[in-house]
N, C-alpha and C positions, 0 to 999 in steps of 0.2 A: 504493500499500499504506499510505501515511501521510497520509490525507486531513485529519486533525486536527492535522497538524504542518506547519510551513513554516519555511524559512530565507530571510530577505530580507537582501540586502546593500544597505545604505543609503548608505554613503560609502566610497570607496576613497581611500587616501592617494596623493598624486602623488609622494612621495619614498621610499616603501617599499611592502612588500606588506601593510601594516596595513589593516584595514577595520573599519568599524562595521556592525553588523547586528542582527537580531532573530531569535531562535528562538522560534517560536510553539508553545505546548504546551497541552494541555487545562487545565493549572493556571496558566496565565499566560505572560507574555512574559519572556524572558531577553535583556536588552540586552547585546550583545557589542562588544568583549572583556569577559569577566566571570570572576569567581573563584567556584569551587564549594567551599563549606565542608563539612568532613568530620564527619558524625555517624555514625562507623563502625558502632557497635552499635545504631543506632536512637536515639541520643541524643547531643547535643552535650555536651562536657565543660565544666563550669563556666559554662554559659550556657544559658538556656531558648530554645526556638524562638521565643517571643514577643519576647524580648530580641534575638535574632538578627534577626528580621524588622524590629524597630525601627531597626536600623542601616541598613536599606535593602537587605540581602542578598536576592538574587532566587532562589537555587538552593542546595541542599545535597545531599549524597550519603550513602548507607549501604552497608555491605558485605555482599554476598550470602553469603560463606563464614561469617561470624560469625553472621548471622541464621539461616542454615540450621541451625546447630548449637544456637543458643539465641536466642530462645525457640522457634524453628522457624517455617517459613513459614506453616504452617496457623494457628498462634496469631496471627501478624501479620494474616493474612486475616480471622480471626474478629474482630479489632479494627477491621476496616474498611480494612486496608492501612496502609502506613507514614504516609501523609498524615494520616489520621484518628488513628492511634495516637499519633503524635508531636505532633499539633496544629500541623501545618505545611501551609498551604493555598497553597503556591507550588510551582514545579517541583522535581522530585527526580530524581536519577540513582542507579542502583545499578551497581556493577561486578560482574563475572561470578564472582568467586572465583578466577580464574586467577592473580592475583598471589600468592595464598596457596600455590599449587603451588610457586612459587619460594621464598617465604620459609620455608615449612615444610620443603621439600626440602633446603634448605641450612642449616636451623637458624638462620636469621638474620632480619633485618628490612629495612625499605625502603632504608636508606642504601646498602646494598651494590649495589643496582641502578645507582645513579648513580656508583659509585666502583670503582676497581680493587682496593680492599682487601677481603679477607675480613673480616667484621666481628669475628670472634673472640668473639662473644657467648656467652651461656649458654643460648640458646633451644634447647629440645629438638626434635630432628628427628623429626617425626611422620609425614612422608610415607613410605608403604611402597613404592609403585611407581607410575610413570607408564606407562600402556599406551595403545594406540590407542583404547581405549574411553573412558578418562578417568584421573583421579587417585585412587588408593586410599590412604587415610590414616587415622590414628587421631585421634579427637577429643582436643584438648588439655584438654577439660573432664572427661571420664570414661573415656578410653581406648577407647571403642567404635569400631568400624571402619566406614568409609563409603567410597563411591565417588562422586565428583563427576564427572559427564559433561556434555557440552554440552546434552543434552536436560534433565537435571535442573537445570542452572544456569538455563536459560530458563524452565522450569516454576516454579522457585523465585522468579525475578524477576517472573514473571507474578503470583504470589500477593502478593509484596511491593508491587507496584503502582506503581513509579516511572514517571515519564513517559519517561525515557531509560534504556535498558538496554544492556549491553555483551555482545558475543559472548564465548564461552569460549575462553581461550587459555593458553599457557604463557609466563610472563614470565622470560626468561633473564637471568642476571647478567653482569657484565663478564668474569669470569675464565675462562669456558668457551671452548672452541676454536671456530673458525669452522665446522667440520664439525658440532659439536653445535648451534650456533646455527642453521645451515641446516636440519638435521633437525627441530629444534624448531619453526622457522618453518613448515616444510611441514606438520607435524602440526597446528600451530595453524590453518593455512589449512583443513585438513580439518575440524577442530573448529568453525571459524567457519561453514563451509558447513552443518554439521549444526545449529548454532545458528540459522542463517537458516531452514533448513527447518522446524525445530521452531517458530520464531516465526511463520512463514507459516501453519502449520497451526492455530495458536490465536489468530491475530491478531484482536483485537476493536477495533482502531483507537485504543486508549487509550494505546499505548506506541510508541516508536520504537527501532530497533536500530542501534547503532554497530558497525562493524567495527574491528578493531585491527591496526595496522601494527607488525610485528616486524622482526627482522633485525639487532639489536644494533648494533655499531659499523661494520658493513660496508655500504658504499654500494650495491654491486650487490644485496645481499640486501634492503636497504631499498627499492630501486627495484622489485624483484619483488613485495615485500609490498604496496607502495603500489598497484601495478597490480592486484593481486588484489582489494584492497578496492574500488578504483574500478570494477572490472568487475562487481561484484555489487551487489544491491539493498539496500544499507545506507542508512539515512537520513543518518548522519554517519560520521565517521572519527576514530579516536583513535590517538595515537602512544604506544606502550608499549615495554617492554623496556629494556635497558641503553642509556644515552646517553653512555657513555664514562667515562674515568678522571679527567677534570678539567672545570672549568667551560668552558674554551675548547673542548674536544672536544665537550661537550654542545651548545654553541651551533653548532658546525660540523655536527653530526648533525641537529639540528633544521632548520638551513638546507637541508641536503641533502634531507631528507625532504620539506620544504615545496616544494621545486622540482619534485617529482613529483606533488603532491597534486591531487585533484579539487577545483577551486576553488569549485564551486557548492554544496558541502556544508559544514556546520559542522565544525570541526576542534578536537579536544580534545587537550591535552598532559597525560598522566597523571603525577601525583605530583610536579609542579613548582610551587613557591610562593615562591621567592626573588624579590625585587623586580627585580633586574637580569635574572634569567632570564625573568621574565614580560615585561619590556620587549623583550628579544631575541626572544621567541616572538611577541609581537604584531607586531613589525616584519617577521616572516617569514610572517605570515598566520594565526597561531593565534587561535582565537576564545574558548576557555575553558580554564581551568586548575583543578587541584585539588591540595590538599596539607594535611596536618595541621600544617604549620609554624606558622601564626599562632597557633593555639590551644595547641599544645604549648609554643611559645616563652613564651607568657603564663604558663602554669602553673609555669614555671621562672624567672620574674622578668624575662623579656625583653619589652620594649615596642618595637613598630615605630615608626620615626621616618623623616622625610624625609632621605635620604642627603645631598642637596645642602646641608642645614643642619647636618649632623652629621659633617663630615669624611669623607664617603663611607660612613659606617656605616649599615646598614639597621635596627639596633636598639640599644637601650641595656639594660644589665643593672641593673635597679633595686635589686638586692641589694648593689651596690657601695657602699662607705662614703661615696663622694663625694656621694651623694644623701641622706644622713642629715639634713642641715639645708637641703635644697633645697626651697624653698617654691613653686617653679613647678609648673604642671601637667606631665604627660608631654609634651604639645605645646600651645603657645599657639595653634596653627593648627587644633586639633582641637576639634570641638563634641560629642564623645561624652559620656555621663553621667560617665565617670571623669574626664575632663579638665575638665569644667564644675564639678566638686564637690570634687576631692581633689588634694593636693599630691604631688610625688614623695617628699617626706619621709614622709608618712603611709603611702604604699604600700610604701616601703622598710621602715618599721616593721612593717607587716602581715606581710611575708615573714619578717623577723627573728623575729617573735613566732609564726610558723607559723600564722597565721590564714588560713583558706581564702579569705576575702574578697579578699585581695591578688590571688590568681590569677583570681578572678571579675572583678575590676575591670579587670585587664590584658587578660583575654579580651574583654571588652566593647570596650575601646579597640582592640585589634588587629583585631577584626572590623570595627569602624567604619572603622579605617584602611584595610583592604583594600577595602572598598566605595568609599571616597572615592578611593583610589588608582586603581581601575579606572574610576571616573567621570572622573577627570582624564585618563586615557589616552584615553577616548572623545572627550573635548573636544579634546584635542590632535590626534587623527586628523581630526576635523571641520574643524579649522583648518589642516590640512596641516602640522602641526608635528612629526609623528612618522611 
């Protein structure tokens, strides 16, 4: 069903479950392990697709829910699909919109999935009802009512044209009961089967479909969900849903799920982008990761740095006064445009002066950092050092 796609495992570590591979797609090769950059609404924030490509990035994603509402999948299709519209001629991924069922239903955002805390934010709850058919919700743009179903999600992703698309599911948070998590998982399985059926009916061999593993923090549910995805004709598998109330619990859940996985398929970990979390995932056999963390961090003055050279810290806050007179680049080990040309002092000034260039420069740096970070990981696996 996927003749234009292939996943080749090139090297397996002898000291962990880490592996190097290649995901072959119609728009190019994704060397794994790799990081997927988030252009949620069909655009990267503070960086162009040309600048992102120049960092060596090989894949990015966009969000089905947001593009379904605005500008609409038909408009994207009229523009030649996401690749042509965005000027990105490398592989792309779209999620199903299922994550938004959670975030809108609870009036919250992404961090609550990975945490035991209700976020307590001010986000308006626009989800009206989750039924067997799908999710009924009001548009956050104009209040119009919509129903997102597995079939509509797949049809929308077909028009968007990404190489890798995801089955429709419900993403459950940490604070719900095991019974709710189980019922949600079983409904997600039914939705994923409908996603697969819709995909098969319209398959033109230009896209591949990933199934999503749910089950929250419960090992027995995760095992059942992993078996479900493995038994059906998905090209790849993605780990979604709540990963616990702490970093330690998240790592335990990832390890647990990976022990059940179909090892010959590419495996994606949804919404995770911390450096230590990526390393943990790679050691457990994860192939790709996505998160808004590097670009969002940059827009708020955060620059990614090598933890082993910065007292274990994964980033520095360039807005801190200690950088006012610091004439060093963000990192002397980085060859990005930002580090080749500008000092910490200058970027500190840009943020204090509220010049948007500061966020742009740090975004370029953080994107370059993540590309190099993943390249270093692949090299360590090749040398059996990870």
